[in-house]
C-alpha positions as CSV (number, residue, x, y, z in Angstrom):
1,M,47.6,-196.9,126.0
2,A,47.6,-199.2,123.1
3,E,44.2,-199.2,123.1
4,R,43.6,-196.3,124.1
5,T,46.3,-195.5,121.0
6,I,44.4,-197.1,118.9
7,S,40.7,-196.1,119.5
8,E,42.4,-192.5,118.5
9,I,43.7,-193.3,115.6
10,L,40.4,-194.7,114.6
11,E,38.5,-192.9,115.2
12,A,40.3,-189.5,113.7
13,L,40.3,-193.0,110.6
14,A,36.5,-193.0,110.5
15,R,36.4,-189.0,110.4
16,I,38.7,-188.6,107.9
17,E,37.1,-191.4,105.2
18,A,33.7,-188.4,106.3
19,N,35.3,-185.7,104.6
20,V,36.4,-187.8,102.1
21,K,33.0,-188.5,101.1
22,T,32.0,-185.4,101.5
23,I,35.1,-184.3,98.7
24,A,34.0,-186.5,97.1
25,K,31.0,-185.9,96.4
26,N,31.5,-181.6,96.4
27,S,33.5,-181.7,93.5
28,A,31.0,-184.6,91.3
29,D,28.5,-181.3,92.0
30,H,31.0,-178.7,91.5
31,E,31.9,-180.9,88.1
32,A,28.7,-181.5,86.6
33,R,28.0,-177.2,87.1
34,L,31.4,-176.4,86.0
35,R,29.8,-178.6,82.5
36,E,26.1,-177.1,83.1
37,L,28.2,-173.0,82.6
38,E,30.4,-174.3,79.1
39,Q,27.9,-176.0,76.8
40,R,25.6,-172.4,78.7
41,N,28.1,-170.5,77.1
42,G,28.8,-172.6,74.1
43,K,25.3,-172.5,73.4
44,R,25.7,-168.5,73.2
45,M,28.5,-168.2,71.0
46,D,26.4,-170.2,68.5
47,A,23.8,-167.8,68.5
48,I,25.7,-165.2,68.4
49,T,27.2,-166.8,65.5
50,L,24.1,-167.4,63.8
51,A,22.6,-163.7,64.2
52,A,26.5,-162.3,62.4
53,I,25.8,-164.9,59.7
54,S,21.8,-164.4,59.5
55,A,22.3,-160.5,59.3
56,A,25.3,-160.7,56.8
57,V,22.5,-162.9,55.1
58,V,20.0,-160.3,54.8
59,G,22.3,-157.4,54.1
60,V,23.3,-159.5,50.5
61,I,20.0,-160.3,49.4
62,G,18.5,-156.8,50.6
63,Y,22.4,-155.2,48.6
64,A,20.7,-157.1,45.9
65,V,17.4,-156.2,45.8
66,G,18.4,-152.1,45.6
67,K,21.4,-153.2,43.1
68,L,18.2,-154.6,41.1
69,F,15.5,-152.7,41.6
């Protein structure tokens, strides 16, 4: 009976180990995806900021040229 209990414990431990490995693998994948999404948002905000600054500069130059002529 003790041998049966030990073998059941070992089998359960093997299943737990497999589950932990799967969870660790999935966790690394999710972390990589989150980093990619965070970088994408940063790039998007950089593009929006660049467009806004460019529009402001063009507006100021256009205003200045309009005042000259």
